[in-house]
C-alpha positions as CSV (number, residue, x, y, z in Angstrom):
1,X,135.0,97.2,-65.0
2,X,135.5,97.8,-68.4
3,X,135.6,94.9,-70.5
4,X,138.7,96.4,-72.4
5,X,140.6,98.7,-69.4
6,X,143.3,100.6,-70.4
7,X,145.7,103.4,-69.6
8,X,142.8,106.0,-69.8
9,X,141.0,104.3,-67.0
10,X,143.5,104.8,-64.2
11,X,142.0,107.2,-61.8
12,X,144.2,110.2,-60.9
13,X,147.0,109.8,-58.8
14,X,148.0,113.2,-58.0
15,X,149.6,113.3,-54.5
16,X,150.3,109.6,-54.4
17,X,153.8,107.9,-54.2
18,X,154.4,104.9,-55.8
19,X,157.8,102.4,-55.6
20,X,158.4,100.2,-58.5
21,X,161.2,97.7,-58.2
22,X,163.0,96.5,-61.4
23,X,161.6,100.0,-63.5
24,X,164.5,100.5,-65.6
25,X,162.9,98.4,-68.6
26,X,160.2,96.0,-69.7
27,X,157.2,95.4,-67.3
28,X,158.6,97.7,-64.6
29,X,159.1,100.5,-67.0
30,X,155.5,100.4,-68.3
31,X,154.1,100.4,-64.8
32,X,156.0,103.1,-63.9
33,X,155.2,105.1,-66.9
34,X,151.5,104.3,-66.3
35,X,151.6,105.7,-62.9
36,X,153.5,108.7,-63.4
37,X,151.3,109.3,-66.3
38,X,148.3,109.4,-64.2
39,X,149.7,111.9,-61.6
40,X,151.7,109.7,-59.1
41,X,154.9,110.4,-58.2
42,X,157.2,107.2,-58.9
43,X,160.3,106.0,-57.5
44,X,162.2,103.8,-59.6
45,X,164.3,101.2,-57.6
46,X,166.8,99.6,-59.8
47,X,170.2,97.7,-59.7
48,X,171.4,99.3,-63.1
49,X,171.3,103.1,-62.4
50,X,172.6,104.1,-66.0
51,X,169.4,102.3,-67.4
52,X,167.1,103.9,-64.7
53,X,168.2,107.4,-66.0
54,X,167.1,106.1,-69.6
55,X,163.8,104.8,-68.1
56,X,163.2,108.3,-66.3
57,X,164.2,110.1,-69.6
58,X,161.3,107.8,-71.6
59,X,158.8,108.3,-68.8
60,X,159.3,112.2,-69.1
61,X,159.2,111.9,-72.9
62,X,155.7,110.2,-72.7
63,X,154.4,112.2,-70.0
64,X,155.9,115.7,-69.8
65,X,156.2,116.8,-66.3
66,X,155.9,113.6,-64.5
67,X,157.8,113.2,-61.6
68,X,160.0,110.0,-61.3
69,X,163.4,109.8,-59.1
70,X,165.9,107.0,-59.0
71,X,167.0,104.9,-56.0
72,X,169.5,102.2,-56.1
73,X,168.4,98.7,-54.9
74,X,169.5,95.1,-55.6
75,X,166.8,92.5,-54.7
76,X,169.4,89.9,-54.6
77,X,171.3,91.4,-51.8
78,X,169.6,91.8,-48.1
79,X,172.2,94.4,-47.1
80,X,171.4,96.5,-50.2
81,X,167.6,95.8,-49.5
82,X,168.3,97.4,-45.8
83,X,170.0,100.5,-47.1
84,X,167.5,101.1,-49.6
85,X,164.6,100.8,-47.0
86,X,166.5,103.2,-44.6
87,X,167.2,105.8,-47.5
88,X,163.6,105.6,-48.6
89,X,162.2,106.1,-45.0
90,X,164.4,109.1,-44.6
91,X,163.2,110.8,-47.9
92,X,159.5,109.8,-47.3
93,X,157.2,109.5,-44.5
94,X,154.4,107.4,-46.5
95,X,154.2,105.0,-49.5
96,X,150.8,104.8,-51.3
97,X,151.9,101.9,-53.5
98,X,154.6,99.3,-53.3
99,X,155.0,97.3,-56.8
100,X,157.4,94.2,-56.2
101,X,158.0,93.7,-59.8
102,X,161.8,93.3,-60.2
103,X,162.5,89.8,-60.9
104,X,165.3,86.8,-62.0
105,X,164.0,85.0,-64.8
106,X,165.1,81.6,-66.1
107,X,168.6,82.4,-64.7
108,X,171.5,79.8,-65.0
109,X,172.1,78.1,-61.2
110,X,173.4,80.3,-59.1
111,X,173.4,82.0,-55.5
112,X,173.0,85.5,-54.3
113,X,175.5,87.1,-52.3
114,X,173.5,85.8,-49.2
115,X,173.9,82.2,-50.4
116,X,170.3,82.0,-51.6
117,X,169.5,80.2,-55.0
118,X,168.9,83.1,-57.4
119,X,165.4,83.0,-58.3
120,X,163.9,82.7,-54.8
121,X,166.4,85.1,-53.3
122,X,165.8,87.7,-55.7
123,X,161.8,87.1,-56.5
124,X,160.8,86.3,-53.1
125,X,163.0,86.8,-50.1
126,X,164.0,90.3,-51.7
127,X,160.6,91.6,-51.9
128,X,159.3,89.7,-48.6
129,X,162.3,91.9,-46.5
130,X,161.7,95.0,-48.6
131,X,157.9,94.7,-47.9
132,X,158.6,94.5,-43.9
133,X,160.7,97.2,-43.9
134,X,158.5,99.4,-45.8
135,X,155.2,98.5,-44.0
136,X,155.3,101.5,-41.5
137,X,155.2,104.0,-44.3
138,X,152.8,102.0,-46.0
139,X,150.3,101.9,-42.8
140,X,150.9,105.7,-42.8
141,X,148.9,106.1,-46.1
142,X,145.2,104.6,-45.8
143,X,144.1,103.0,-48.8
144,X,147.6,101.8,-49.8
145,X,148.4,98.8,-51.8
146,X,151.2,96.2,-52.1
147,X,151.0,94.8,-55.6
148,X,153.4,91.6,-56.2
149,X,153.9,90.4,-60.0
150,X,153.5,86.9,-60.3
151,X,153.8,84.5,-63.6
152,X,151.9,81.7,-65.4
153,X,155.1,79.7,-64.7
154,X,153.9,79.2,-61.2
155,X,151.6,76.4,-62.7
156,X,155.1,74.7,-64.2
157,X,157.1,74.0,-60.9
158,X,157.0,71.0,-58.9
159,X,156.5,73.2,-55.7
160,X,158.1,75.3,-53.2
161,X,160.5,72.6,-51.4
162,X,161.3,74.1,-48.0
163,X,163.2,71.0,-47.3
164,X,165.6,71.8,-50.6
165,X,164.9,75.4,-51.3
166,X,168.4,76.0,-52.9
167,X,168.6,72.6,-55.0
168,X,171.5,71.3,-53.0
169,X,170.0,67.7,-53.2
170,X,167.7,68.0,-56.3
171,X,168.5,68.4,-60.1
172,X,168.3,72.0,-60.8
173,X,165.8,73.2,-64.0
174,X,165.8,76.8,-64.6
175,X,162.0,76.7,-64.8
176,X,161.2,74.9,-62.0
177,X,163.2,77.1,-59.5
178,X,161.6,80.3,-61.3
179,X,158.1,78.5,-61.2
180,X,158.9,77.7,-57.7
181,X,159.7,81.5,-56.8
182,X,156.7,82.7,-58.5
183,X,154.3,80.2,-56.6
184,X,156.1,81.7,-53.4
185,X,155.0,85.2,-54.8
186,X,151.5,84.2,-55.0
187,X,151.6,82.4,-51.1
188,X,153.4,85.2,-49.8
189,X,150.6,87.8,-51.3
190,X,148.0,85.8,-49.8
191,X,149.4,85.0,-46.6
192,X,150.2,89.1,-46.3
193,X,146.6,89.9,-47.2
194,X,145.6,87.6,-44.3
195,X,147.8,88.9,-41.8
196,X,147.3,92.5,-42.9
197,X,143.4,92.0,-42.2
198,X,144.0,90.4,-38.8
199,X,146.2,93.4,-37.7
200,X,143.7,96.1,-39.0
201,X,146.0,97.7,-41.4
202,X,144.7,99.9,-44.0
203,X,146.9,98.1,-46.5
204,X,145.7,96.1,-49.4
205,X,147.9,93.2,-50.7
206,X,147.3,91.9,-54.4
207,X,149.0,90.0,-57.3
208,X,148.9,90.2,-60.9
209,X,150.8,88.5,-63.8
210,X,151.4,89.7,-67.4
211,X,150.6,86.5,-69.4
212,X,152.6,85.7,-72.4
213,X,154.6,89.1,-72.8
214,X,157.5,89.9,-74.8
215,X,159.6,91.6,-72.1
216,X,162.7,89.3,-72.0
217,X,163.7,88.2,-75.6
218,X,166.8,86.9,-74.7
219,X,165.7,84.2,-72.5
220,X,165.3,80.7,-73.4
221,X,166.6,78.7,-76.6
222,X,166.2,79.9,-79.9
223,X,162.9,78.4,-80.2
224,X,161.3,80.0,-77.4
225,X,162.8,83.2,-78.6
226,X,161.3,83.3,-81.8
227,X,158.0,82.2,-80.4
228,X,158.2,85.3,-78.2
229,X,158.9,87.6,-80.7
230,X,156.0,86.2,-82.9
231,X,153.2,85.6,-80.4
232,X,153.7,87.3,-77.3
233,X,151.9,90.6,-76.3
234,X,153.7,94.3,-76.1
235,X,154.9,95.3,-72.5
236,X,152.3,97.7,-72.4
237,X,149.5,95.3,-72.7
238,X,151.3,93.0,-70.3
239,X,151.5,95.5,-67.7
240,X,147.7,96.4,-67.6
241,X,146.7,93.6,-65.1
242,X,149.4,94.9,-62.7
243,X,148.3,98.6,-63.3
244,X,144.5,97.8,-62.8
245,X,145.3,95.4,-59.6
246,X,147.3,98.9,-58.1
247,X,144.9,101.4,-59.2
248,X,141.3,100.5,-60.0
249,X,138.5,101.1,-57.4
250,X,137.4,98.2,-56.1
251,X,140.0,95.8,-55.9
252,X,140.1,93.7,-52.8
253,X,142.8,92.3,-50.8
254,X,143.9,89.0,-51.9
255,X,143.1,89.7,-55.5
256,X,144.8,88.2,-58.3
257,X,144.8,89.7,-61.9
258,X,145.8,88.6,-65.5
259,X,145.1,88.9,-69.2
260,X,141.8,87.8,-70.0
261,X,142.3,85.9,-73.2
262,X,143.2,82.6,-74.6
263,X,144.6,80.7,-71.3
264,X,145.2,84.1,-69.7
265,X,148.0,84.5,-72.2
266,X,147.1,87.9,-73.8
267,X,144.6,90.5,-73.3
268,X,142.7,92.9,-70.9
269,X,142.8,92.6,-67.4
270,X,140.6,90.2,-65.6
271,X,140.5,88.0,-62.5
272,X,143.2,85.1,-62.9
273,X,143.3,81.7,-61.7
274,X,146.0,79.7,-59.6
275,X,146.5,76.4,-58.4
276,X,145.3,75.4,-55.3
277,X,148.6,75.6,-53.4
278,X,149.0,79.2,-53.9
279,X,146.2,79.8,-51.5
280,X,146.9,77.1,-49.2
281,X,147.0,79.1,-45.8
282,X,149.5,76.3,-44.2
283,X,151.7,76.6,-47.1
284,X,151.6,80.1,-46.6
285,X,152.6,80.1,-42.8
286,X,155.5,77.7,-43.4
287,X,157.1,79.9,-46.2
288,X,156.3,83.1,-44.0
289,X,158.0,81.3,-41.1
290,X,161.0,80.2,-43.4
291,X,161.3,83.8,-44.8
292,X,161.7,85.2,-41.5
293,X,164.5,83.1,-40.9
294,X,166.1,83.6,-43.6
295,X,166.1,87.3,-43.9
296,X,166.3,87.9,-40.1
297,X,163.0,90.3,-40.3
298,X,159.9,89.1,-38.2
299,X,156.9,91.4,-38.9
300,X,153.0,90.4,-38.9
301,X,152.6,87.7,-36.6
302,X,150.1,85.1,-37.3
């Protein structure tokens, strides 16, 4: 791997189909633009269709002739996910790359329409259901990949508490809830990788995080917003670990990538570290069983 891997190092993706959730702005837009610029046909799965139209225009401005289409998807709504998956399957017989990027970040206390705490519902249960529903299309494309977007915030939570996942008995803290959802993202990714390999499916599951990236300038108090504007790296840099994990030759199932600079805050792609609970098979299996109960979808039995 080049010490400073950039968009120029993405291999030719002509003939590949990619799906990026939350692609209307920030990190998702940069990932979608990078993939489209390398020749992939990209489906932007977004809740805000007006912003998605602007994202398509921006992608085509950067890469004239880029092929990008929009489909409506709300990761906080299980019925929307099921409708999306049915519509996608009706249009496409295969899927080469699924990028589970869309997320709720530092949201006030709230519930999804299905009654889940906002972060765990949007950031884990939504992608869990979407991945399971699209697995047949992914398996139809040998060498396909599933990329889940994680966060350094997974280190800042007390953990994934499946006895009180919706903060009904505990005090609610935005960072703890967000971090727990991103720890769940990693447990899901590594558990998914193990199950895919046991099933012998030609699909690779990986994760990446963007470090400290200026993608949500309106989040946090005034000091957090100021620090983000002053010290965070640009979204184009923050997207590189995800693009590397999604496209680079030699990436293996269960890999986790992030920025290679100080404490993985900024820099070019490099293998990332994670807390031990993220790779605990028992924790992943418990989360998987709970996720199946919550979504009603069973796939890839242990």
